[in-house]
gemmi code that builds the backbone of each chain (N, CA, C; Angstrom):
import gemmi

chains = {
    "A": [
        ("UNK", (44.977, -3.120, 56.371), (44.750, -4.536, 56.999), (44.789, -4.362, 58.831)),
        ("UNK", (43.559, -4.917, 59.242), (43.579, -5.333, 60.743), (44.495, -6.160, 61.075)),
        ("UNK", (45.631, -5.658, 61.926), (46.711, -6.976, 62.576), (46.308, -6.859, 64.165)),
        ("UNK", (46.153, -8.292, 65.002), (46.143, -8.134, 66.287), (47.530, -8.979, 66.641)),
        ("UNK", (48.492, -8.652, 67.718), (49.552, -9.628, 67.525), (49.559, -9.856, 69.125)),
        ("UNK", (49.417, -10.669, 69.785), (49.511, -10.957, 71.162), (50.898, -11.568, 71.511)),
        ("UNK", (51.276, -11.524, 72.907), (52.524, -12.075, 73.379), (52.626, -11.645, 74.963)),
        ("UNK", (53.581, -12.408, 75.403), (53.405, -12.583, 76.926), (52.973, -13.654, 77.510)),
        ("UNK", (52.787, -14.866, 76.646), (52.272, -15.622, 77.349), (53.465, -17.051, 77.976)),
        ("UNK", (53.281, -17.888, 78.375), (54.305, -18.956, 78.928), (54.072, -19.595, 79.973)),
        ("UNK", (54.550, -20.251, 80.790), (54.268, -21.298, 81.583), (54.450, -20.269, 83.330)),
        ("UNK", (53.733, -20.324, 84.040), (53.211, -19.769, 85.240), (53.181, -20.683, 86.251)),
        ("UNK", (53.832, -20.396, 87.638), (53.227, -21.244, 88.549), (52.086, -21.170, 89.103)),
        ("UNK", (51.283, -21.792, 89.905), (50.093, -21.961, 90.138), (50.031, -20.888, 91.507)),
        ("UNK", (49.240, -19.409, 91.633), (49.511, -18.448, 92.277), (50.005, -17.008, 91.686)),
        ("UNK", (50.706, -17.145, 90.285), (51.500, -16.562, 89.867), (50.833, -15.308, 89.007)),
        ("UNK", (51.430, -14.569, 88.573), (51.040, -13.239, 87.331), (51.371, -13.560, 86.362)),
        ("UNK", (50.622, -12.861, 85.660), (51.460, -13.104, 84.123), (50.573, -11.596, 83.411)),
        ("UNK", (50.898, -11.049, 82.281), (50.507, -10.111, 81.928), (50.734, -10.100, 80.379)),
        ("UNK", (49.519, -10.115, 79.556), (49.373, -10.493, 78.047), (49.413, -8.992, 77.617)),
        ("UNK", (49.746, -9.016, 76.213), (49.571, -7.938, 75.905), (49.087, -8.074, 74.190)),
        ("UNK", (48.659, -7.107, 73.387), (48.132, -7.420, 72.160), (48.530, -5.936, 71.604)),
        ("UNK", (49.125, -6.177, 70.607), (49.562, -5.053, 69.795), (48.592, -4.947, 68.767)),
        ("UNK", (48.025, -3.486, 68.329), (47.038, -3.613, 67.205), (47.082, -2.714, 66.088)),
        ("UNK", (46.976, -2.938, 65.147), (47.671, -2.238, 63.894), (46.611, -2.133, 62.826)),
        ("UNK", (46.503, -1.285, 61.680), (45.659, -0.836, 60.800), (44.374, -0.464, 61.081)),
        ("UNK", (43.712, -0.022, 62.122), (42.681, 0.699, 62.389), (42.854, 1.565, 63.536)),
        ("UNK", (41.635, 2.466, 63.651), (42.218, 3.540, 64.658), (41.475, 2.984, 65.971)),
        ("UNK", (42.485, 2.495, 66.715), (42.562, 1.791, 68.205), (41.546, 2.507, 69.007)),
        ("UNK", (41.304, 3.623, 69.414), (40.568, 4.456, 70.123), (39.212, 4.310, 69.918)),
        ("UNK", (38.766, 3.998, 68.264), (37.472, 3.682, 68.166), (36.672, 3.104, 68.376)),
        ("UNK", (37.991, 2.025, 68.786), (37.041, 0.374, 69.187), (37.221, -0.370, 70.076)),
        ("UNK", (35.907, -1.284, 70.508), (35.714, -1.833, 72.248), (37.056, -2.964, 71.346)),
        ("UNK", (37.471, -3.355, 72.570), (38.510, -4.830, 72.333), (38.256, -5.456, 73.362)),
        ("UNK", (38.392, -6.913, 73.304), (38.353, -8.099, 74.152), (39.352, -9.029, 74.505)),
        ("UNK", (39.279, -9.827, 75.405), (39.661, -10.737, 75.548), (39.096, -12.185, 75.518)),
        ("UNK", (39.876, -13.368, 74.668), (38.612, -14.510, 75.042), (40.058, -15.539, 75.095)),
        ("UNK", (40.072, -16.579, 76.073), (40.377, -17.723, 75.836), (39.898, -18.781, 75.696)),
        ("UNK", (40.823, -19.969, 75.462), (40.219, -21.027, 75.023), (41.197, -22.388, 75.616)),
        ("UNK", (40.461, -23.134, 76.595), (41.352, -24.052, 77.103), (41.518, -25.419, 76.000)),
        ("UNK", (42.837, -25.966, 76.213), (42.824, -27.111, 75.248), (41.393, -27.773, 74.995)),
        ("UNK", (41.063, -28.142, 73.722), (40.293, -28.903, 73.698), (38.511, -28.480, 73.850)),
        ("UNK", (38.690, -26.858, 74.141), (37.222, -26.720, 74.666), (36.759, -25.207, 73.850)),
        ("UNK", (35.508, -24.930, 73.967), (34.924, -23.895, 73.163), (35.745, -22.593, 73.959)),
        ("UNK", (35.928, -21.309, 73.007), (36.434, -20.132, 73.770), (35.350, -19.361, 74.752)),
        ("UNK", (36.021, -19.009, 75.752), (35.270, -18.092, 76.543), (35.915, -16.662, 76.586)),
        ("UNK", (34.618, -15.823, 76.617), (35.008, -14.505, 76.591), (35.202, -13.845, 77.813)),
        ("UNK", (36.550, -13.558, 78.313), (37.057, -12.869, 79.660), (36.118, -11.476, 79.846)),
        ("UNK", (36.394, -10.495, 79.022), (35.748, -8.947, 79.197), (36.207, -8.385, 78.252)),
        ("UNK", (35.599, -6.791, 78.372), (35.720, -5.966, 77.117), (36.165, -4.691, 77.744)),
        ("UNK", (36.571, -3.704, 77.053), (37.039, -2.284, 77.424), (36.674, -1.635, 76.219)),
        ("UNK", (35.436, -0.883, 76.553), (35.441, 0.309, 75.500), (36.297, 1.391, 75.230)),
        ("UNK", (35.695, 2.106, 74.059), (36.424, 3.197, 73.274), (36.492, 4.190, 73.965)),
        ("UNK", (37.134, 5.036, 73.277), (37.258, 6.814, 73.718), (35.854, 7.148, 74.231)),
        ("UNK", (34.966, 6.976, 73.223), (33.798, 7.684, 73.180), (32.880, 7.478, 74.213)),
        ("UNK", (33.191, 5.905, 75.136), (32.667, 5.150, 76.019), (33.222, 5.166, 77.394)),
        ("UNK", (34.607, 5.941, 77.454), (35.316, 6.612, 78.666), (36.367, 5.042, 78.965)),
        ("UNK", (36.325, 3.943, 78.053), (37.104, 3.205, 77.942), (36.952, 2.291, 79.355)),
        ("UNK", (35.688, 2.098, 79.758), (35.045, 1.673, 80.552), (35.451, 0.054, 80.702)),
        ("UNK", (35.311, -0.622, 81.645), (35.317, -2.362, 81.398), (34.198, -3.207, 81.662)),
        ("UNK", (34.260, -4.369, 81.619), (33.282, -5.070, 81.875), (33.777, -6.276, 82.019)),
        ("UNK", (33.709, -7.744, 83.103), (34.230, -8.877, 82.867), (33.293, -9.906, 82.920)),
        ("UNK", (33.747, -11.186, 82.267), (32.996, -12.213, 82.845), (33.317, -12.519, 84.477)),
        ("UNK", (31.797, -13.125, 85.333), (32.060, -13.127, 86.447), (33.281, -14.352, 86.852)),
        ("UNK", (33.894, -15.012, 85.966), (34.745, -16.071, 86.269), (35.977, -15.759, 86.401)),
        ("UNK", (36.155, -14.563, 86.474), (37.408, -13.980, 85.935), (37.490, -12.874, 86.853)),
        ("UNK", (36.001, -11.979, 87.246), (36.179, -10.642, 87.788), (36.884, -10.592, 89.472)),
        ("UNK", (38.100, -9.849, 89.432), (38.460, -9.663, 90.760), (40.057, -10.142, 90.540)),
        ("UNK", (40.482, -10.926, 89.290), (41.734, -11.623, 89.205), (42.573, -11.103, 88.057)),
        ("UNK", (41.301, -10.892, 86.800), (42.098, -10.311, 85.449), (41.848, -8.770, 85.565)),
        ("UNK", (42.630, -8.207, 85.040), (42.502, -6.789, 84.574), (42.534, -6.367, 82.967)),
        ("UNK", (41.475, -5.843, 82.490), (41.878, -5.582, 80.988), (42.113, -3.507, 80.949)),
        ("UNK", (43.082, -3.542, 80.431), (43.453, -2.032, 80.162), (44.017, -1.771, 78.741)),
        ("UNK", (44.305, -0.554, 78.367), (44.767, -0.369, 77.076), (45.861, 1.147, 77.305)),
        ("UNK", (46.789, 1.107, 76.158), (47.468, 1.910, 75.867), (47.371, 2.749, 74.741)),
        ("UNK", (46.769, 3.767, 74.479), (46.043, 4.584, 73.662), (46.801, 4.766, 72.445)),
        ("UNK", (48.209, 5.315, 73.115), (49.403, 6.264, 72.629), (50.333, 5.269, 71.988)),
        ("UNK", (50.445, 3.816, 72.053), (51.182, 2.889, 71.417), (50.310, 1.618, 70.889)),
        ("UNK", (48.674, 1.882, 70.985), (47.917, 1.136, 70.343), (48.034, -0.617, 70.805)),
        ("UNK", (48.168, -0.514, 72.376), (48.168, -2.358, 72.772), (47.314, -2.097, 74.018)),
        ("UNK", (46.682, -3.265, 73.807), (45.988, -3.773, 74.798), (46.390, -4.693, 75.654)),
        ("UNK", (46.075, -4.917, 77.131), (46.740, -5.518, 78.131), (45.255, -6.502, 78.730)),
        ("UNK", (46.258, -7.410, 79.149), (45.206, -8.364, 80.147), (46.505, -8.750, 81.349)),
        ("UNK", (46.319, -8.466, 82.556), (46.629, -8.276, 83.912), (46.159, -9.832, 84.087)),
        ("UNK", (46.592, -11.147, 84.508), (46.196, -12.037, 85.291), (47.026, -12.162, 86.487)),
        ("UNK", (46.268, -12.464, 87.619), (46.533, -12.739, 88.792), (45.949, -13.982, 89.539)),
        ("UNK", (46.987, -14.338, 90.668), (46.194, -15.462, 91.381), (45.736, -16.717, 90.198)),
        ("UNK", (47.033, -16.810, 89.577), (46.581, -17.994, 88.075), (46.512, -19.646, 88.877)),
        ("UNK", (45.271, -19.943, 88.230), (45.142, -21.481, 88.241), (45.534, -22.628, 87.763)),
        ("UNK", (45.393, -23.811, 87.777), (45.682, -24.564, 86.723), (44.824, -24.081, 85.454)),
        ("UNK", (43.465, -24.438, 86.195), (42.193, -23.728, 84.886), (42.321, -22.752, 84.090)),
        ("UNK", (43.340, -21.900, 84.245), (43.500, -20.741, 83.675), (44.529, -21.107, 82.122)),
        ("UNK", (44.746, -22.472, 82.350), (45.938, -22.919, 81.287), (44.820, -22.656, 79.981)),
        ("UNK", (45.183, -22.213, 78.970), (44.735, -21.584, 77.775), (45.527, -20.938, 76.509)),
        ("UNK", (45.004, -20.725, 75.481), (45.140, -19.998, 74.531), (44.509, -18.763, 74.892)),
        ("UNK", (45.007, -17.706, 74.393), (44.437, -16.165, 75.244), (44.431, -15.667, 73.972)),
        ("UNK", (43.246, -14.825, 73.061), (43.292, -14.138, 72.364), (42.616, -12.645, 72.562)),
        ("UNK", (43.007, -11.870, 71.557), (42.592, -10.448, 71.752), (41.460, -10.418, 70.503)),
        ("UNK", (40.680, -9.852, 70.512), (39.561, -9.473, 69.343), (38.838, -8.103, 69.506)),
        ("UNK", (38.379, -7.475, 68.219), (38.317, -6.244, 68.091), (36.861, -6.202, 67.830)),
        ("UNK", (36.049, -5.639, 68.407), (34.638, -5.284, 68.290), (34.377, -4.447, 67.188)),
        ("UNK", (33.236, -4.720, 66.322), (32.814, -3.786, 65.525), (31.467, -3.691, 65.072)),
        ("UNK", (30.587, -2.524, 64.921), (29.196, -2.836, 64.883), (28.599, -2.751, 63.554)),
        ("UNK", (27.832, -4.101, 63.072), (27.067, -4.258, 61.877), (26.082, -4.324, 61.658)),
        ("UNK", (25.152, -3.321, 61.096), (23.703, -3.240, 61.463), (23.470, -3.338, 62.908)),
        ("UNK", (24.215, -2.530, 63.532), (23.352, -2.301, 65.044), (24.153, -3.775, 65.869)),
        ("UNK", (24.479, -4.745, 65.335), (24.957, -5.612, 66.236), (26.135, -6.128, 66.362)),
        ("UNK", (26.424, -5.912, 67.669), (28.195, -6.103, 68.207), (28.693, -7.424, 67.852)),
        ("UNK", (29.989, -7.246, 66.500), (30.424, -8.327, 66.198), (31.880, -8.180, 66.414)),
        ("UNK", (32.463, -9.629, 67.000), (34.201, -9.651, 67.027), (34.538, -10.107, 66.026)),
        ("UNK", (35.285, -9.043, 64.992), (35.744, -9.101, 63.628), (36.888, -9.661, 63.575)),
        ("UNK", (37.713, -9.338, 64.388), (39.068, -9.489, 63.679), (39.443, -10.313, 65.296)),
        ("UNK", (40.830, -11.228, 65.060), (40.989, -11.734, 66.401), (42.749, -12.164, 65.842)),
        ("UNK", (43.175, -11.859, 67.322), (44.849, -12.540, 67.099), (45.231, -13.817, 66.850)),
        ("UNK", (46.271, -14.041, 66.826), (46.727, -15.626, 66.329), (46.512, -16.457, 68.082)),
        ("UNK", (46.766, -15.803, 68.846), (46.597, -16.339, 70.308), (48.160, -16.409, 71.411)),
        ("UNK", (48.028, -16.453, 72.352), (48.822, -16.277, 73.297), (48.882, -17.208, 73.941)),
        ("UNK", (49.550, -18.883, 74.380), (49.633, -19.929, 74.988), (49.996, -19.723, 76.434)),
        ("UNK", (49.002, -19.884, 77.003), (49.313, -19.432, 79.236), (49.525, -20.975, 79.577)),
        ("UNK", (50.580, -21.417, 80.109), (50.222, -22.708, 81.151), (50.731, -22.294, 82.476)),
        ("UNK", (49.608, -22.800, 83.355), (49.923, -22.717, 84.742), (50.006, -24.094, 85.350)),
        ("UNK", (51.421, -24.090, 85.827), (51.514, -25.453, 86.402), (52.890, -25.319, 87.247)),
        ("UNK", (53.131, -26.065, 87.755), (54.191, -26.151, 88.814), (54.847, -27.080, 88.067)),
    ],
    "B": [
        ("UNK", (23.510, -16.539, 82.206), (24.435, -16.650, 80.723), (23.531, -17.300, 79.680)),
        ("UNK", (23.347, -17.060, 78.357), (22.865, -17.616, 77.778), (23.681, -18.944, 77.433)),
        ("UNK", (22.870, -19.980, 77.405), (23.615, -21.284, 76.727), (23.204, -21.326, 75.369)),
        ("UNK", (24.760, -21.933, 74.647), (24.435, -21.965, 73.349), (24.919, -23.760, 72.709)),
        ("UNK", (23.401, -24.542, 72.504), (23.885, -25.987, 72.450), (24.048, -26.288, 70.809)),
        ("UNK", (24.886, -27.120, 70.368), (25.288, -27.657, 69.678), (25.849, -28.916, 69.087)),
        ("UNK", (25.322, -29.854, 68.167), (25.840, -30.967, 68.080), (27.317, -30.942, 67.876)),
        ("UNK", (28.357, -32.153, 68.711), (29.178, -32.091, 68.803), (30.054, -32.380, 67.454)),
        ("UNK", (29.413, -33.141, 66.674), (30.134, -33.444, 65.435), (29.389, -33.741, 64.318)),
        ("UNK", (30.033, -33.470, 62.943), (29.060, -33.868, 61.620), (30.228, -34.569, 60.680)),
        ("UNK", (29.485, -35.330, 60.268), (30.302, -36.010, 59.231), (30.020, -35.971, 57.401)),
        ("UNK", (30.349, -35.453, 56.696), (29.946, -34.855, 55.305), (31.033, -35.506, 54.157)),
        ("UNK", (30.465, -35.758, 53.093), (31.225, -36.261, 51.805), (31.360, -34.713, 51.323)),
        ("UNK", (32.428, -34.808, 50.411), (32.757, -33.495, 49.631), (32.039, -33.194, 48.757)),
        ("UNK", (31.506, -31.931, 48.387), (30.324, -31.950, 47.548), (28.888, -31.680, 47.835)),
        ("UNK", (28.720, -32.301, 49.130), (27.687, -32.293, 49.958), (27.542, -31.101, 50.777)),
        ("UNK", (26.064, -31.003, 51.158), (25.659, -29.984, 51.920), (26.051, -30.169, 53.466)),
        ("UNK", (26.391, -29.373, 54.218), (26.758, -29.556, 55.554), (25.690, -28.369, 56.440)),
        ("UNK", (24.732, -29.212, 57.344), (24.563, -28.071, 57.885), (24.442, -28.062, 59.600)),
        ("UNK", (24.461, -27.464, 60.491), (25.049, -27.444, 61.756), (23.918, -26.158, 62.561)),
        ("UNK", (23.351, -26.796, 63.532), (22.304, -26.316, 64.394), (22.936, -25.708, 65.641)),
        ("UNK", (22.611, -24.578, 66.068), (22.841, -23.989, 67.224), (21.445, -23.389, 67.883)),
        ("UNK", (21.120, -23.943, 69.086), (19.973, -23.366, 69.812), (20.369, -22.771, 71.223)),
        ("UNK", (19.947, -21.556, 71.551), (19.899, -20.827, 72.423), (19.371, -20.982, 73.640)),
        ("UNK", (19.911, -20.645, 74.909), (18.639, -20.661, 75.673), (17.644, -19.945, 76.038)),
        ("UNK", (17.696, -18.978, 75.458), (16.689, -17.484, 75.288), (16.666, -17.158, 74.186)),
        ("UNK", (15.776, -16.339, 73.965), (16.309, -15.522, 72.552), (17.516, -14.613, 72.633)),
        ("UNK", (17.909, -14.537, 71.422), (19.091, -13.648, 71.429), (18.897, -12.869, 70.046)),
        ("UNK", (17.660, -12.851, 69.526), (17.232, -12.096, 68.395), (18.027, -12.240, 66.974)),
        ("UNK", (18.780, -11.453, 66.683), (19.357, -11.902, 65.413), (21.076, -11.613, 66.012)),
        ("UNK", (21.614, -11.909, 66.975), (22.876, -11.264, 67.564), (23.551, -12.916, 68.031)),
        ("UNK", (23.383, -13.827, 66.910), (24.051, -14.722, 66.744), (25.464, -14.727, 65.536)),
        ("UNK", (26.615, -15.430, 65.744), (27.608, -14.961, 64.769), (28.095, -16.371, 64.606)),
        ("UNK", (28.486, -16.943, 63.376), (29.283, -18.298, 63.322), (31.220, -17.813, 62.796)),
        ("UNK", (31.913, -18.933, 63.617), (32.833, -18.845, 63.707), (33.489, -19.686, 62.953)),
        ("UNK", (34.646, -20.158, 62.352), (35.478, -21.415, 61.849), (36.509, -21.125, 62.349)),
        ("UNK", (37.332, -22.248, 62.799), (38.296, -22.599, 63.858), (38.945, -23.879, 63.257)),
        ("UNK", (39.870, -24.103, 62.267), (40.903, -24.675, 62.040), (42.130, -25.039, 62.908)),
        ("UNK", (42.311, -26.234, 62.801), (43.534, -26.828, 63.973), (44.518, -25.726, 64.247)),
        ("UNK", (45.077, -25.266, 65.286), (46.294, -24.669, 65.702), (45.925, -22.944, 65.219)),
        ("UNK", (44.766, -22.299, 64.634), (44.280, -21.241, 64.344), (43.535, -20.656, 65.097)),
        ("UNK", (42.890, -19.306, 64.663), (42.092, -18.581, 65.760), (40.998, -18.429, 64.979)),
        ("UNK", (39.870, -18.564, 65.804), (38.292, -18.311, 65.127), (38.557, -17.208, 64.196)),
        ("UNK", (37.481, -17.797, 62.837), (37.272, -16.402, 61.899), (36.149, -16.221, 61.677)),
        ("UNK", (35.469, -15.263, 61.440), (33.878, -14.987, 61.484), (33.959, -15.006, 60.530)),
        ("UNK", (32.489, -15.825, 60.008), (32.133, -16.233, 58.772), (30.628, -15.569, 58.431)),
        ("UNK", (29.919, -15.438, 59.508), (28.612, -15.101, 59.161), (28.251, -14.193, 60.723)),
        ("UNK", (27.801, -13.386, 60.438), (27.316, -11.965, 61.658), (25.928, -11.848, 61.632)),
        ("UNK", (25.496, -11.615, 62.188), (23.789, -11.368, 62.531), (23.004, -12.547, 61.637)),
        ("UNK", (23.140, -13.340, 62.351), (22.420, -14.826, 61.692), (22.547, -15.489, 60.085)),
        ("UNK", (22.495, -14.033, 59.265), (22.721, -14.493, 58.047), (23.464, -13.725, 57.042)),
        ("UNK", (24.384, -13.049, 57.786), (25.014, -11.918, 56.694), (26.546, -12.548, 56.734)),
        ("UNK", (26.895, -12.909, 55.241), (28.359, -12.864, 55.027), (29.411, -11.969, 55.375)),
        ("UNK", (30.376, -12.297, 56.056), (31.838, -11.568, 56.558), (32.339, -11.423, 55.397)),
        ("UNK", (33.383, -10.182, 55.411), (33.614, -9.766, 54.025), (35.165, -11.159, 53.637)),
        ("UNK", (34.824, -11.124, 52.252), (35.687, -12.271, 52.005), (35.443, -13.678, 52.197)),
        ("UNK", (34.205, -13.915, 52.797), (33.690, -15.225, 52.988), (33.197, -15.522, 51.742)),
        ("UNK", (33.252, -16.850, 50.958), (32.615, -17.243, 49.696), (30.866, -17.675, 50.345)),
        ("UNK", (30.413, -17.853, 49.259), (29.060, -17.390, 49.338), (28.353, -18.796, 49.439)),
        ("UNK", (29.304, -20.203, 49.257), (28.617, -21.508, 49.790), (28.382, -21.589, 51.579)),
        ("UNK", (28.935, -20.631, 52.277), (28.701, -20.313, 53.488), (27.501, -19.693, 53.463)),
        ("UNK", (26.374, -20.033, 54.627), (25.089, -19.359, 54.713), (24.349, -19.803, 56.102)),
        ("UNK", (23.773, -18.480, 56.802), (23.258, -18.846, 58.017), (22.031, -18.527, 57.966)),
        ("UNK", (20.889, -18.807, 59.121), (19.625, -18.755, 58.973), (19.498, -18.642, 60.625)),
        ("UNK", (17.673, -17.908, 60.776), (17.357, -18.043, 62.188), (17.272, -16.831, 62.445)),
        ("UNK", (16.453, -17.176, 63.680), (16.189, -15.923, 64.541), (15.662, -16.006, 66.193)),
        ("UNK", (15.746, -15.441, 66.926), (15.252, -15.902, 68.100), (16.058, -17.246, 68.872)),
        ("UNK", (15.610, -18.055, 69.152), (16.281, -19.099, 69.422), (16.663, -20.143, 68.934)),
        ("UNK", (16.655, -20.338, 67.750), (17.004, -21.484, 66.702), (18.020, -20.849, 65.388)),
        ("UNK", (18.907, -21.496, 64.882), (19.786, -20.792, 64.246), (20.757, -22.393, 63.633)),
        ("UNK", (20.827, -21.859, 62.078), (21.134, -22.851, 61.397), (22.684, -22.447, 60.473)),
        ("UNK", (23.523, -22.998, 60.341), (24.820, -22.524, 59.620), (24.693, -23.560, 58.346)),
        ("UNK", (24.883, -23.493, 57.362), (24.925, -23.973, 56.372), (26.202, -24.127, 55.064)),
        ("UNK", (27.086, -25.079, 54.954), (27.973, -25.119, 53.974), (27.567, -25.637, 52.553)),
        ("UNK", (27.783, -25.590, 51.356), (27.107, -26.047, 50.590), (27.827, -25.968, 48.774)),
        ("UNK", (28.739, -26.274, 48.386), (29.097, -27.509, 48.507), (30.202, -27.439, 49.666)),
        ("UNK", (30.243, -28.321, 50.189), (31.362, -28.542, 51.358), (33.000, -28.854, 50.296)),
        ("UNK", (33.812, -28.182, 51.112), (35.203, -28.471, 50.183), (36.295, -28.807, 51.057)),
        ("UNK", (37.322, -29.378, 50.781), (38.246, -30.225, 51.382), (38.770, -28.957, 52.712)),
        ("UNK", (38.889, -27.642, 52.485), (39.196, -26.733, 53.254), (38.559, -26.637, 54.384)),
        ("UNK", (37.167, -26.943, 54.278), (36.049, -26.553, 55.133), (36.309, -27.411, 56.537)),
        ("UNK", (37.469, -28.223, 56.340), (37.387, -29.513, 57.337), (37.921, -28.163, 58.889)),
        ("UNK", (36.944, -28.143, 59.772), (37.401, -27.018, 60.779), (36.070, -27.695, 61.801)),
        ("UNK", (36.350, -26.765, 62.955), (35.100, -26.680, 64.134), (34.809, -25.275, 64.098)),
        ("UNK", (33.267, -25.432, 63.861), (32.267, -24.459, 63.765), (31.701, -24.082, 65.049)),
        ("UNK", (31.528, -23.031, 65.355), (31.112, -22.213, 66.652), (30.195, -21.178, 66.399)),
        ("UNK", (28.848, -21.646, 67.105), (27.809, -19.917, 67.196), (28.548, -19.197, 68.530)),
        ("UNK", (28.091, -17.781, 68.564), (28.284, -17.196, 69.674), (27.366, -16.041, 69.267)),
        ("UNK", (26.676, -15.977, 70.483), (25.555, -15.198, 70.925), (26.175, -13.608, 71.526)),
        ("UNK", (25.879, -12.118, 71.036), (25.964, -11.045, 71.709), (24.901, -10.135, 72.203)),
        ("UNK", (23.819, -11.085, 72.167), (22.645, -10.495, 73.047), (23.183, -9.977, 73.999)),
        ("UNK", (23.782, -11.016, 74.793), (24.192, -10.372, 76.462), (25.739, -10.532, 76.555)),
        ("UNK", (26.523, -10.622, 77.831), (27.469, -11.048, 77.852), (27.812, -12.412, 76.774)),
        ("UNK", (28.821, -12.142, 75.891), (29.409, -12.935, 75.096), (29.215, -14.221, 75.152)),
        ("UNK", (28.613, -15.406, 74.607), (29.183, -16.887, 74.899), (28.998, -17.413, 73.717)),
        ("UNK", (29.855, -18.778, 73.778), (29.809, -19.751, 72.872), (29.246, -20.883, 72.556)),
        ("UNK", (28.797, -21.925, 71.779), (28.350, -22.990, 71.851), (29.694, -23.830, 71.987)),
        ("UNK", (29.529, -24.787, 72.405), (30.829, -25.979, 72.026), (31.445, -26.306, 71.057)),
        ("UNK", (30.769, -25.737, 69.956), (31.428, -26.156, 68.825), (30.849, -27.892, 67.877)),
        ("UNK", (30.915, -27.798, 66.445), (30.557, -28.764, 65.707), (32.075, -28.768, 65.097)),
        ("UNK", (32.160, -29.925, 65.229), (33.791, -30.396, 64.635), (33.124, -31.067, 62.765)),
        ("UNK", (33.516, -30.709, 62.096), (33.016, -31.080, 60.547), (34.003, -32.214, 60.124)),
        ("UNK", (33.620, -33.206, 59.821), (34.810, -34.228, 59.152), (34.088, -34.681, 58.140)),
        ("UNK", (35.225, -35.633, 57.348), (34.891, -36.213, 55.980), (34.513, -37.360, 56.335)),
        ("UNK", (33.486, -37.816, 55.327), (32.866, -39.159, 55.553), (34.040, -39.794, 54.627)),
    ],
}
model = gemmi.Model(1)
for chain_id, residues in chains.items():
    chain = gemmi.Chain(chain_id)
    for i, (resn, *xyz) in enumerate(residues, 1):
        res = gemmi.Residue()
        res.name, res.seqid = resn, gemmi.SeqId(i, " ")
        for name, pos in zip(("N", "CA", "C"), xyz):
            atom = gemmi.Atom()
            atom.name, atom.element = name, gemmi.Element(name[0])
            atom.pos, atom.b_iso = gemmi.Position(*pos), 0.0
            res.add_atom(atom)
        chain.add_residue(res)
    model.add_chain(chain)
structure = gemmi.Structure()
structure.add_model(model)
structure.setup_entities()
């Protein structure tokens, strides 16, 4: 069974930093692209970025809205995905989800999501 | 960015059909997917590639469309289906619709 479990959320002051983790199990982690998505209270999800799989060199892409402030990385020995968030703002307050990408009939799909980690940016 | 437009809410009676639309600002071909999100939970994939049922999803859920216009249907609606439904495209950098909240009449 595919499992994704986020941790590391909490309350942080504006301008601060936070690192989220996502522990993956039930699949061969290095074979899959992984993403972070966030969802502000009462709003739609927003894709933050992706880190590719081993075959594609673990390269990254980001949503321009967070590029330069957020960094996605992965520890492939421990099957953990990370999101490093710097210079946090009030508008970064959200539930943060990790998700796995898979290919179905040539289409890229986020087919498994974690339960989310809550991040609140406030003084 | 590709913008996805959904109607904000839909009220239906149990046992009836619910139809939710999603319009893309440009063609996404068949790279459209539908998620269900219940209160306090993560999104769950229901439909991928516009019309394909994800594993374990009941057959009363279905999807159709291609290009810019897509439809998601629940027939018949059950009490457990009360949730917000999001369309999401993966043709370009992923974007989500604003969500359609399914409510009971």
